N, C-alpha and C positions, 0 to 999 in steps of 0.2 A: 444459408440457413434452411432453405428448402431441400438441401442435399441433392441438388441437381448438378450435372457437370459444370465445371467452371472454365469455359473456353477463353475467358479474358485474362487468365492468370499469366499465360506466356507473354503477351504484349506488355502487361504491367511489370513483370520481372525484367523484361528487356530494358524498360525505362529505369527500373530501380537499380540496375547494375550498370547503367550508362557511365561513360567517362565524363559526362557533364555533371559536375557536383550538384548543381541546382536541380536538374531534372532527376537525378538519382535520389536526392533528399526528398523531393516532393512526391515521387512515386512510392518510395519506401514508407513515407508517412501515411499515404493513402492506404497502403497494404496493412500497416499495423493499426492505425487509428480507425479506419472505416471497417476493415474486415476482422482482423485478429481480436481487437479489444471488444468489438461487438459480440463476437462468438463467446468470449469469456464472460462478459458482463451479464448475459442472460442466465448464467448458472444452470443451464439445462444439461443434464448428464449426456444426452444423445449428441450434443454439439461438441463434446470432447472428442468423439470419434470423427466428426466432420473436420474439426480443426486439425487433428492428427493427420488425416489423409491429405488435407490441403497443404499444411505447412511442411510436411515431409517432402512434398514436391518442391517447395521453395528451397529447402536445405540442399536437396540434390542438385537443383539448378545452380546454386551458388558454389556448392562444394561437391562436385560430381563423384568423389570417392565414397561419399556416404549415400549408399543406395536407398531409394525410397522403401522398398520392400523390407530391407533390413531394419531401417528406422522404425517402421510400423511394427515389426515383429518384436523388437526390443521394447517399444512403448507398451505393447500389450502385456508384457511381463512386469515391467517396473511399476506400472500403475496399480498393481495389486498390492495392497498393504501386506507386509510380512513381518513376523516377529524377529527382532534382532536376537541372534543366537551365537554370535562370535565372541572372541575374547575382546576385552576392552581395547579400543584403539588408542594410539599415541596422540593422534590429531583428529579433530572433528571440524570439517569445513561446512558451515551453514551458509547457504546462498541467500544474499539479500533479495528482497522483492523489488528493490529499486525505489519505489515510492515510499515516502516516509510513513504515511498512515498504515500501509500494509506491513511495514517492518515493525510497527508497534502492535497492530492487531493480530498478526500472524507469526512473523519471524521471531518476535520476542518470546512467544510461547514456546517455540522450538528451542531457542537459546536457554530458556529457563529449564526445560526438560533435559537438555544436554548437560547442563551444570550439575543437575541432580543425579543423572544416570552415570556420568563419566567424570567424577570430581578430580581425577588425576590427569585427565587429558588436556591438551592445549586446544582451546575452542576458538575458532576464527570465524568472524563474520566477513564473508567475501562480498565486496562491493565498494561503492563510493565512500569517501571519508565522511561526508555529511551524514550518512546513515549510521556509520559506526559511532559517530559522536553522540548519538542518543544513548550509547552504552559505555562511553569512555571512562566513566567512574567505576565500572565493574571490573575488578582485577582479573576475573576469570575469562573475560571476552577480549580477544586480541583482534587486530585488524589485518585482513588480507586485502590489500588495495586492488581494485579492479574497476575501471571506468566503463559505464555503459551509457552510450549516448541515445537518449530517447528521441532525439531529432536526427540521428545518424542514418546513413544508408543501410540497406539490408546487408551488404558485405560487412560493414563495421559492426552490426549487431550480431552477426554470426561468428564473431571471433572466439577462438578457444581460450579458456582460462588456463594459463600455464601454471603448473605447480600443485594442483589439487589431486592429481592422480598419483598418489604415493602409496607404497606399501604401508601397512599398519595404520591406515587412516580410513575414515568414512566421509562421504559427502551426503549431507541432508538437504534436500531440495523442497522448499515450501511452495512449489509452483512458480518458480522464478523466471523472469525474463532472461536471466543469464543462461539458462538452459533451453530457452524458448519453450517454456512450460513442459519440460521433461523430455523433449524430443532430441535435443542435441547431446550426444554422448560426451560426458566429461570425465568419466572414470569407468572402471570395470563394474559390471552389474552387481556383483556380490558385495560391493562396498558402497552401493548407491541406494539411498532411501528417499522415495519420492511421494510427496503428498499432493494428490490431484485435487486441489481445493475447489475446482469448478464442478466436479462431479461427486465428490465425497459428501455424504449426507443425503444424496438423492433428492427426493421431493420434500424433505423436511424444511423447517423454518428456522433452524438454529443459526446463530451468527458464526462468522469465520473463526473468531477467537474460540468459541465453544467447540467447533468442529476440529480445530487444530489440537486443542487439548485432548479430544477423544482419540485423534490419530496418534499422538505421541504416547498415549496410554496403551493403545493397541499395539504399537510398533516397538516401543522402548520400555513399556511397563511403568511409566511415570504417570501417576493418576492425578496429581495436583498441580501441574504446570499452569502458569498464568501469564498474562501479558504484563509487561513492566517496562520502565525506562530507567536509565542510570546515567544521565548527562552530568558533566562536571557542574557542581553547584553554583547557582547564582543567588545572591542573598537578598535581592530585591523581592519584596512581597507585595505584589499588586492586589487590589481588591477584585477587580473584574478584568480578565484577559479576553481579547476579542481577535478573531482572525477572519478576514474576508477572502481567504485563499480558496481556490476552486480546482487546483491541480490541472490546469490547462483545459478544463471542461466548463465553458461558459454557461451550459445548461443548468449547472448547480447554483448559479447566482440568481438572486431576486433583483428585478429591475429597480432603477432609481425611482424615488428617493429613499428606498428602504434603508440602505446603509447609513446615510446621513441622518435619517429620522431615528434610527436605532441608537446611534451615538448620542443624539440630542436628548432622547428619552432617558438614557442612562445618566447623562450629566444632569438633567433636570431633576432626577431622583436623588442626586447627591452622591452618586457612585464615582469613585476614582477608577479611571479606565486606562488600560494599557492595550494599544492596538498594534498588531504586527503589520509592518509595511509590505511584507511578502517578498517574493523573489522575482516575479514577473513585472515588466514595465507597466502593463495595464493595471495590475493590482496596486502597485505603488502609486500610480497616478490617482487612482480612485481614493486611496487612503489619504493622500496629500490634499485632495480637494476637501475631504471631510475635516482634516486638521486645520485647514485655512478658516473654517467656520467655527471650530471649537479648539482654539489654541491651548486650552487648559488640559486637553487630553494628551497623555504621554504616548510616544510611539517607539516601537522597537524596530531597528534596522540592522540587519546582520545575519549571522548564521542561525539556523533553526534550533539547534540543540539548546542554546541558552534561553530562547523563548519557551521551549518545552519545559525547561527547569522552572521558569516563572509561572507557567500554567500550573505546574504541580504545587506551587506555593500560593496560588490564588484562591479566592473564596468562591468564584464562579467563572466558568468559561462559556463563551457564546461564539458560534461560528457555523459555517456551512458544513456539509459532508466532506471532511478533509482530515488531514493528520491531527489537527488539534483536538477533535472530538475523541479520537482514540487515545491520545496522550492523557486527556482529562479522565477518561473512563478508567484507564490503567492505574491512574494515581488516586482514584476515588474522589476526584474533585467534582462537585456538582456541575452539570453541564446542560446547556440548551443547544441542540443541533437543529439547524434549519435544513431539512433533507429534501432536496429537489433534484430534478434531472436524472432520476433513476429510470432505467429502460425496462425494468420488470419488477414485480413485487418481490421476487426472490433476490434480486440485487439489493433491494432495500433491506430485506431480512439478513442477508449475508453480511452487509457492511454496518449493521446496527451496532453501535458502540457497546462493548461489554466490559463491566467492571464492578467494583464494590460500592461505588457512590451513587447518589441520585442522578438519574439520566432522564432527561426530558427531550424526546425527539419529536419534532414537528414535521409530520409527513405532508409535504406540500402537494395538494391536489388543485388548489386555486392559487395561481401565481400573482394575484393582485397584491401589490406591495403593502397597501394599508391593512389588508386583512391578515397578511403574514405578520406584519408588525404588531397588530393587536394580539395575535396568538403569543408572540414572544414576550411582549410586555405583560400580558396576563400571567404568563408563567413566572416571570421575574417577580411580580407582585405577590404571587402565591408563595414563592420561596421566601420572600421577606416576611410574610406572615407566619411561616413555619419557624423562622429563625428565633 
């Protein structure tokens, strides 16, 4: 981040490409979690340059045919927004951002714009099935399966996506991990449109959803694209949906007994609650501990898209800074987001949920569980008073 030479990169990459799977996985995770994600989470435009210089070296180390200088030269060109001026493509490949919340807040805005701009094209979301399931009920969005392991080795994460480099097609990249944030060449430059979300907007305070809308207007001439979801419908209509998911970032979580006391307060106020058990073992264990105390609370266990459908049909959503807040915001569902663990004010601003409904975001500066709980309960009670 100080933009000084990084002499430790070579030894780290040697470990990350080791034939020892455990060592390769641990070193790769250190590279991506400690270095790459930190550079992106600060949302400082100058760090886009630092990332490009550093990670182009990573790509060349793993794939020597891709020269560092050529990667940087290409990046300097594709990062500049340019107006689409070609004939309508037959296929549009939109790269998933991999995390569910980003695919709602950012990628769905791109998908909406592509549907409006190219109504006759076959539009594909490239990425895991669970991400596409958020749009499975939209007949205009097809699935192009590609698995990206967030815990995989650096070699696995730098795999090329076969089949997207086709004539009469374009690739739209919303700063995806699939392209390593625009550095990995996936198709010819003239058919590649890249949204550098970490630098676009400069020093402004707009959310990523707002900035994505601005970029698709500048690039494709679509001025009213918005975030949305279209999962297959689930007809359960819960009153309050709750998620304690933190996307593998424990800093987003408030310490015990916050979650237990929040559910107890909701139950005590007569609310019918549906809580997501989540995908991680720790998250599931925490929710099950709460359910053991409050057996009247319903729990959802399974794929995320059906839970997202239930969020869209609920009267209130409560959760940490995670996918659920973006689902609720896109659907206009009143939401309360407990926003902790941000590494900069701009990260808070960029990931602020954007949508048509009431949004109450509690910016956590004091992590005391009781004080955070009082803020949440006060917001719930004010919402009841407005109803």
